[in-house]
C-alpha positions, 0 to 999 in steps of 0.5 A: 756215844750219848749227848751226856757221855759227849758232855762229860768226856769235854769236862777236863778242857772245862776245868782246865779254863777254870783257872783262868776264870775269876778265881781273884774276885771270888775269893775276895767275895768270900773274904768280904762275907766272913762273920756274916749269914750267906744265902745261897739259891740255886734251882736244879744242877746249880742247887749242887753248886749252891751246897758246894759253896755252903761247904767251902763257907763252912770249911772256911769258918766264914759263917752259916750259909743257908741254902735256898731255892728262888721260891723258898727265897722270895717267899721267906718272910725273913729280911736278913737285913746284913746277909749276903746273897749268892746266885748261882745259875748257868745262863741267869737267864731263867725267871726264877733267878731274876725272881730271887735277884729282884727280891735280894734287892727289895730286901736290901742284902748287904751284898748280892754275888751272881756266879755264871757262865754268861755276860749276857743273861737277862739277871746278869744285865740287871746285876750289872747296873746294880750298886750292891751286885756283882757278876761273876762269870765263869769260863766253860769249854762247852757253853750248852749244858744238855738237858742237866747241868754238867760244865756249868756246874763243874766250872762255878765248883773249880772257880770256888775250889780255887779261890776258896784255896787262897784263903786257906792258910797255906794256899795249894795254888798250881799242886791243887789246879793240877791235882784237880785236872788230873782228877777230871780226866780220871773221873770222866773217861769210861771204866769198866771197874768204876763207878760202883753201881753194877747191881743197879737195875731198871726199875730200882728205887735209889736210896741216897744215904749220906754223911751231912758233909757230903750233902752237895753230892748226894743232891747232885745223884738225887736231882740228876736221877729224878730230872732224868727219869732214871730212877725214883730216887730219896735222899736222908742222911744216915740217922734221918734214914733210920728214922723210919725210912727204913721201912722201904727196905721191909717191903721192897727190898728187891726193888732198892738200891742204896748208895751210901756216900760216907766220910771218916767220921760216919764209916761206922754209922754206914756199917751199923746200918748196913749190918741191920738192913735185909740183904739189899743191892748196896754201894759205898762211896768214901770222900775221907774227910769231905774236904773242899777237894775230896767234894769236888772230885766226888761231884765230877765222879758223880756226873760219870755215875749218873752215865752209868745209871742212864746206860742201865736204864737205858736213857741218855741223861743229855735228852732223856725225852722230856714232855711237850709241857716242859717248855711252858713249866720252865719259862713260867713267869709266876715266881718273878710276878710274885717277887714284884708284888712282895714289896716291902709293905706286903712283906711287913704285912705278912711278917706281922700275920704270920708272927701273930698267927691270927686264928680265923682270918680268911686266908687271902692272898697278902699280895692281892690284898696289899695292892688292893688297899694301894690302888683304894689308897691313890684314889681316896681323896682326904678331907682330914689327917690324923697323926699320932705324936711320938714315934710319928712326929717325933722320934722316940728316943728324942720325944723331949725335943719340939717337932721339926719346922718341916713337920710344921710346914707340912701341917700348915700347907694342909690346913691353908688347903682346907684339910682338917689336922688333928693329933691323937696322943698318948702324952697329955699337955707336952704334947700340946705345948711343943706344937704351939711352939712350932705351930703359927698361933693363927693355926691353933684353933685349927687342931684337934688334940686328943689327949691321952690317947683320944681321952681328953679333946680339945683343940690346940689353943687350950692349955689342958693345964687349966682345962682337965678331965674328971678323975676316972674311978677305975683308973685309980682302982689299977694305979692302987694296984700297981701301987700295992704289988709294987710293979715299978722299979724302986724309987719309981713315984706312981704319978696318979692320970685321971683318965689314963696311967702311963709307965716308961718301959724302963721304970718296969723291972720284969715287963712279964710280971707287970703285965700278969699283974695288971691283967688279973686287976679287976678293973682290968678283968672287968674290961672296964679298963684295957692295957696298950703298949707303945713303943717306950711305954705301957698306957692303961686307960678306960676301955670305951677311949679310943683314938678313934674318937678323934677321927670321930670329930673329924668326921663330924666336923667334916660334916660327911659320914663318907669323907676320908680320914687318914690316920698315920702312927706307929704302934700298929701291932695288936696291943698298940696304941694306934691299934684302932687308929690304924685299922681304919679304911686309910691308916697307915703305920710308920713302923710296927702293924698288926697281922690283920690283913685288914688292919693297919699296913705301911708303905715302906716296910721296916726300911724307912720308919718314924717322922722320916717315913711321915715326912716322905707321906707328907711331902707326897700329898697333893691338895686341891678343892676336892681334899688332899691325896697321896701321890704314890708315883712321888714316893717311888715305893719298891724303887 
């Protein structure tokens, strides 16, 4: 008897143990995830369990489930902040599942559920100390699977089957456990008439065609045949096979075997395909309604089928003969390292890169660039700090309120240490009025104010209501264009600024029409005027105007062109009014970033934004005779 045969003969023992597993806890976890997106993660045989989990959720109408490998999940740019992450791993000890767990923690999943057979696995131990993770340990009769998953997979499937039954309108309880135990006994007993793959011969390519609802069974066969080298295999649903994959049947009909896994609604589709195919070896497994019980039984029978196919190929699936390189491949920690490098700031930047899809940018590693940027940032000594106002100093939704006292204390602390402070804002005099109220008068002459996005630069002690900039003719031209084309909501007055036009998003009924029309204005087309956007408004200003003019003023005041200036703003996207400012060497966004790897970055991603992020940065600034430095250890990034 082969090692694999010994494993599956004992599967009824594991099925019998399953009813004593964490069924109630799993049922409660399933129920708690109702209405949420769930991400099911597994590798190898655990992918089968992840697929079965997705089928359980679907039959219970709990919500959509995304099945991913650990690597797919780690590299995903999607945040999915309200999703649940379910991890399936026999021993919870491999580096890939550890990487997926660390990623779920960093991405702040709503809940993390680890289903495993061992309480002492590396990831199980880590999950047991997390306040958002739960470990569900299922019992097995044989703790060692062999080369491919057997007992661990069936234990998880049985536990999910029983837990799902608890959520049905009329639970079957003992009847279900008895039925599954009987199915396990029957399906794992050798029988010359089962499973139906008599015509398969060594060297055949196995084509697994399946009803999409039976994906877990098809995945089991595909994964097992490839992992053991029993046969080359291709998996597809019936209609995807019809879109070109049938060519193999035309070229190699004598060297292929088609295994069809049907359900009640797809029998006729398979029958039509079978009628059209040339004479090839085929066999059919029908799963009725493809419900939770039928799929679970089919997984049991699928293991027996793998045993028979292994006998035909002369291969023991429990010990197929792996290469000498197998262990170094399996144990490689590359994904775990990558997961640690994928900080919130890196994910935030990567999402912007993919969103804006910049052309011609050198395809550098976002992780590598992000780490170098952090290293440079940690070493930098700043002689000046430039801050945006709305969305950075004050909340965008509460921008009529004055800056907080704690902000004033931080700015005064920096100025007392000799650090120059400047504000670069799209606002006019209102920003100065509010800052004069919260900063002590003795500091007013020290603060540089870049009003109108840098179009009018004065110190804070100067009231620009009486020291106004000259009227820019191009700005007047755009104002008249907007008025002529009636781009604002009825009743909204058009305020003609001297060096800038500002339009609140809520005052523009059609943003797309506004942008298209303004971009057709001769002053804009001629690049004499540019259109920027903050989180609350459109800013129209002369092309030479930029917040970086404020940085230049600070650099001149410092007297050393090599001196570092820290810039912090919130609108770092390509059309944001902080884009130029945050693209300097040490620009930090507390909200949106651009897609250029050498442009704006955030430290906290989307986890902490606006004034909250600014205060964390200011609190972490240490000062000495050489200037200021941000203590990254105090920030505790990604902990």
